[in-house]
N, C-alpha and C positions, 0 to 999 in steps of 0.2 A: 535450317532443317537437319543437317549432321547433327547439332547440339542436341536436337530434341530425340533424335534417334539414338544418340550416344547414352544419353540421361533419362530415357524414357521411364525406367523403372524409378528414380529419385523424384522425377516430376510427378509421377502416379501418386507416389506415396505421401509426398510432400501436400499435394492438391487434397488427398483425403483426410491428411492431418488438421490442414488449414480449415477444411470443413466442418471437421467434429469440433475443432477450437471454437468457431463462430458459433455453432449449433450449442454446445455447452456454455458459454459466456453469455448469448443472448437468451437462453431459454428461462423465462420468468425472471429476467434481470430486476425486474421493479418489485419482486415479491418481497424482499426486505424493505422495510421502513427505512426513510432516511436517517441516518445516524447524525450524530451531533456534529462531529469533524465534517461532515458531507454538507451539511447547511451552512456551515462556516464557509467553506471554500467555494461552493456554488454560489453564494451571496457576494463573496469578494469579487469572484469573477464577472457578476453582473454589474456590479459598481465599476470594475476597472473598464469593462467594456462600454460603458457609458460616459466614463470622464476620464481621459489620457492622464489627468494629473494624479489618478489613483492607481496606476500600472504597477507599482509597488506596495499597493494595500498590505500583501501578506504580512510584510514586514513588521508590521504595526503590531503583530502578535510573534515576531521573531520566525516566521517561515518564508523559505525562499519561494520565488513567481513562479517557476517554471510550469508546475501543474494548473496554477490560475490562468496562466497566459494561454496555454492550450485550451482551456474550459473557455475563455473568452472566443476563441474560434468555433467551437461546436455550439456553443449557446446561440451563434449567428444562423447556423443551419437546422438545429434541433428544437423543437418548440418546448417539450418538457425540461425543465432545468434539470431535474434529478437524472434524466437519461442523457442527457447532454454531457452532465459531470460522469457518468459511470463510464459513457463511450470513450473517454479519454484512455481511462486503464483498460479496456477491452483493446484498444489500439495498442497502447503499450506492451500489453502483455501479448500481444502479435508479433511486435518486433523483438520481443524478448524470445518467444518461439523461434524465429528466424535466427537470432544471436546463438541460442543453445545448439541449434544445426550444425553451425557453422563452428561453433566452439569445439563439439565433441568431435566432428570431422578433422579440425586443424590438430588438436592435441594428441588424438591418437591415430591420424592419417587413415581416418576410415569412415566413409559414407555411411556404412551400416550403423556406427555407433552415434552417428550424427544424427541419423533418422530416429534410432532408438532413444536418444535424450530427448528429441522432439515430442515424441509419443508420449514420453515420462512427464514431460511439461503439461501437457494436454490433459492426464489424468490427475496431476498433483493437487491434492485437494487444498492445500493454501493458496495455491495461483487459482483455482477455481473460486476462492471466497474472495480474494483480492484484485483477480482481474474483472470482477462485476460491481465494484464498490468505488466511488469517488475519493478515493485517498490517494496519498503520495505514494504508497510503497510499489504498486505495481510498476510505475514509472520509474523510482528508484532502482527497481530489478533489472529493468531495459537497461539504463546506463550502466548498472554493475557487470550483466553479463556481456555488454559491447567492450566495456573497458578491459575486461579480462583477455577476450578475444585478442584484442589489439596489442595488450601487452605480451602475449605469447609471441603473435606476430612479430612485434618489435624486437624481442630478445633473438627470435631464430634468424631475422631477416636483416634488422640494422639499417632500416630505410627511413629518410626524411620523411617521406608522404605519410608513413604509418604514424610516426611520431605526431605529426600536426594533426592528424586525425584523432589520435589517442589524446592530443591534449583539448581537442575541442569536445569529445564525449565526455571527458571527465570534467570538463568546464560546463558541460550542460548537466552532469550530476550534480555538481557543487550548486547549480541555481536551482536545483530540485531538493537537494537536504544535504546535511552536513556530513553524513557518514560517505558521501562520496569521494572523501578524502582518504579512505581507506586504501583506495585505488594505488594513491602515491606513496603512502605508508608501506604497502606491500611490494611496491617495485623492485627493491634490493632483491626480495625472495624470488623473483622470476629467473635470476641468474643460474638458477637450478638447470633451467634449459638452455642455457647459452652451450655455444660449441666450443668447449676448449680444447680442442685436438688439432685444430686446424693453425699452421704456422703463424696466420695473421690475426691470432686470438688477442694478443696484446693490444694492437690498434683497433680491432674489432669492438673490443670492449670500452677502450677510450670513446671511441665513436658512440657507443652504446649510452654511455656516460652522459655525452653531450647532447644526444637526442632526447633523453630522459628529462634533462634539463630544460630543453626547449619545450617539453610536452608539459613539464610542471610549470614553466613560467607563463606559457599559454592559458593553462588551467586558471591559474590567480590572474592574469590579465581578464580571461572573461567573467570571473568570480568578482572581479573590483567594480563591475557595472553596477553591483548593489550600492557601491558607496555614493552612487547618485542621489540616494534616498537618505535623508536626516533620521530614518529608523533603523539604519544599518546595525546600529549596536545593540540592538535587541536581540539579534539574533544569537548572541553570546548568552544574554541573560535568560533566554527561553531554553538554549541547550543546556544550562546549569539546572532545568526543572527535572530533567531526564538524565542529565549525567553529571556525576560530581567532579567540579573544578578540582586539579591536581592538588592545590593547596589543602582545601578540604578533605581529599581522599588521604592525604598522608596520615590524617588522626587516626582513620580506621580503615587501613589497606585491605585488610582480609575480613573484616567484618561481615559482608555483605555477598561475599564471593561465592562460598558454598549455596546459600540461599539463591542466588541468582542462577547458578549453573543448575540447581536442580529443577528451577522452573524451566530454564531453555531446554534441558532433558525432557521434561513432562513434554513441553510445545512440539519439539521436534518429534518424538514418539508417536504424538497425535497426528499430527499432520502429515509425516512422512510415512508413519507407521514402523513398527520395530523390524519385520521381515525387509523393507527395503533399505531401511538403515543398515541392518545386516549386511545387505549386499553390498552395500557402497563400501564396506570395511574389508568384506570379502574381496575385494577386488586386488587387494595386495597379496593374495594368498595363491589366486587361480593361476595367476601368471607372473613371471619374472621380468616380462617385457614392459616398457613405458612406465619403469618406476619413477623415475625422476618427474613424469607428467602428472602421475598420480599422486605424489607428494605434495607438489605445486597446486593441485585442486583442494587437496585436503588442508592445504596451509590457507587457501582463500576462505575455506569455511572456518576453521578452527580459531584461527589468530584473531580474527574479528569479536568471535563468540567469545574468547577469552578476555579481551581488552572490555568488550562490555561486562563481562561478568564481574570484573573489577571495577569498574566506573559507573555501573548502572545504578539509578536511583529510582526511577519512576519507570517500569518496562511493561511493554505490550507484546504480545506474540509477532505481531506486523513488523517489528522493530528487525526481527532476524529472519526475514524472508529473504532479502538479497544473499543472506549469507550461506542460506542452504542452497541455493542453486546449483554452484559448481558439483554438488554431490550427486545431481543427474546424470553427469556424465561419467562418474564413477560407476554408478550403478547401470548405465548403458554399457560400459566396458565389461563388467561383470556378467551382464545378461548374454554377450555374444558369447564371452568365453565358454559359459554354462552350457549354452546352446552347442558349443562344438565338442562337449564333452558327452553329450547326450547321443546315443546311438540311434535313437527313434523319436521322430518329431512329436508324437503324441505324448511320449513323457515330458518334453521341454513344455508342452501345453500344459499338462497337469501340474507342472512345478509352477510355470507363470500364475496359473488359475490360484493355486494355494498362496503365493507370495502377494498376490495383487488383490486377493478377495478384499482385504480389509479397507484398501483405499479405493475400491470401487465402490463398496458400501459407504464409507465417508462421502464419496462424491456425489452417490444417489439421494443421500439424507439431505445434504447440503443445497441441492436443487429442489428437494419436495418436502422435507420436515427439517428445517433448520436447529431446530431444539435438540432434536433425536442425533445429530450428527457427533462422533467422536473426535471434537476438536476442543480445544481448551476452553473452560468454562468461561474465563474471563471475555472471549469472543463472542459469544453466545449470550453472555448478559449485556455486553456493550452494544451491541448489534440488534438485539431482538428482546431479551428476555428481561431488560432493567431500564431505568431511567433515562440513560444517555440515547436509547433508541426511541425514533420518532413515530411509535405506534400512536394511533389516533389522529396523526397530522392531516393524512388523506382526508378522512371522514369530516374532520372539521372545518378544513378548507372547504369541502363541499356544503357544509353548513353556512359558513359564513358566506360564499358565494351566493347562494339561494336569498340571505338576509340583504346581502347588498344589492339584489336585484329590487329592492321595495325602496332602497333610498340610503342616505349615508349611515354608517356605522363606525362605530370606536372600538378597536380591539387592544385591550392591555394584556400584557404576558407577564409571568412570573420569569424575571431574569432577562437581562440586557446584553447577553453576549452567549452564542451557542444555538442549541437548538431551538431558544425561544429568545428573541422574535424573529431569527433568519429563517427558519422553517416556513413561516407566514409569509415574510417578505418576498421570498423567491418567488412565492405564486400569487401572492395578492398585492405587490406593491404597486402595479400599474394601473390597480382598479381605482378610478378617481372616487369611487363611493368608500373606499377604506382608509382609514388611516390606523396604523399601529404603532405601537409605543411598548418598550420593554420597563419593567420595573423591579428593582433590587436595592436593598433589603427589603421583604415583606414583614411589616408591623403588624400592631393591633388596629390600627386604624387605616381605613381605606384612603389611598392618596388622594390628594386635593384636587388634583388635575382630572383623575377619574370620577370624582364626585360632579365636578364641572361639566365634563364632557357627556354625563349621564341625564343631566337635565335638558340637553339640546337634541341628543340623538340617542339611538340605542347603543348601548354600550356593555362590551363583554368583558371579562376576566378569565385568562386560561393558566392553568396550574397544571404542572407536568411532574414536580419532584416536591418532596417535603421541604417544610419550612419551621422554624422554630415555633411558633404559633398556630401551625396548622396541623389539621388531624391526617395522617399519611399525604396524599397528594389532594387533599380537599382545603377549601379556603378557610381562613381564619372565621370562626363562629360568630365574632363582634362585626363583621363585615355585612351590609345588607345586601344581599346576593340571592339571585334563585338558581338552581343548578337546572341548565337546559339541555346539556350532554356530559355522558361520562364513558370512557372507554378505555378497556383493559389494556395496557401497554404490553406487560410482560407477565412471567410466571413469578416474579418477585411480589406480587400483589401492586405494583404501582398503576396508575390509571391518569389519564389525560382527561382533564375535568373541565367544561366551559359553564361559565355561570354569567348570567345576565345581572347587571347592577341596577337595584332597586333606584327608582326616582325618589329623593328624599324633601 
């Protein structure tokens, strides 16, 4: 009881923030259609849940399996597979919320800054997007924030228990995505927070080095679990699609840097907004205290950004999500200092309204009208307005379920990996009256297997993106098909079209 009396204020505020977090994340959580990558991950989780031999199935595409393993658990509890996948990110985001609180409190030795950091995460538009999607990035952010917190604790306290937990956290991050190794690469920069004034500084430094080595060895020990799979080598092959290998990068070290950095600046300014980004950097001028701590947080943001700017090949906004999170503590530090400079509370409230208006507006549109939200166009296209988005999946699934009640049907899809056929498989694979198969490439002649099936049972072919012999997202004109369903997917003019194959 004494603990609750002592920390009554923090408990009330944290409870309110937690409630706000869950309301914002669960509000219309299924409003966005299933995205291509979501369909892949959820389908992998279903397969891994059913067959232990496929627990490392994500490695077949060079993706680490932690997200898939967590989805396996949620799929046992939640009936809707897309909701089961997205709820993993909701949970990961909540852990990030807690980590952000402790990070702000520990770095700046202030409960208020920890609480403000929490509030900033709740309203951070980028977190609002990715905490509601069945993608890796929310979970990546969780491990990144907790790793940074433990790195700060380790350099300040130099304790074995912290080193062991740090190794496990970074190891968990490495089982999620390769960028978790940034936490290891940045370890030397945490020495900015080392207490060099004590007489025992040399021995403490040697002990810190030893503990860091233990953390690193534990991380790689956990990561080596992936070597149990014969598909482990595909991780490097997959990474090479998104990041230039060093030997290849040497041929053009600065060619793409400026373009990548411009893209990053656009993404950051849209998701974090210019007012909040300016407040983050203003922290260095508002007060001369905690200078080393502020530099450390900035380095955890800027060094990964620069590295990705140099080596990035195929980039999306979600890749920088975990890099932006340390800035929230800098913004919280600035806000506390700005509040102290105002003589009247109402002036601070007006200031906050002006500086947070863009973020609140973006949050509102993310929840109510995603296409109008001031976020990167590539995200709007991928998740809602273009062919990678799963517009029409829900309606066509309902159509096929109705048809399957009449008897057996056969569904052929344009594509063998990705949104098709996985989006249908996650919903319909257990229906004994439905058989699903993907086809690629699409030619001028209807596949023989589809023709044979059409002679026996009702057969359908689904198109959702353009092909060489197609008109838009429609089927080749040479195929004997009758259109039965056509649903607009996005603003780019793409459609999901369902055809019934005519008997020949």
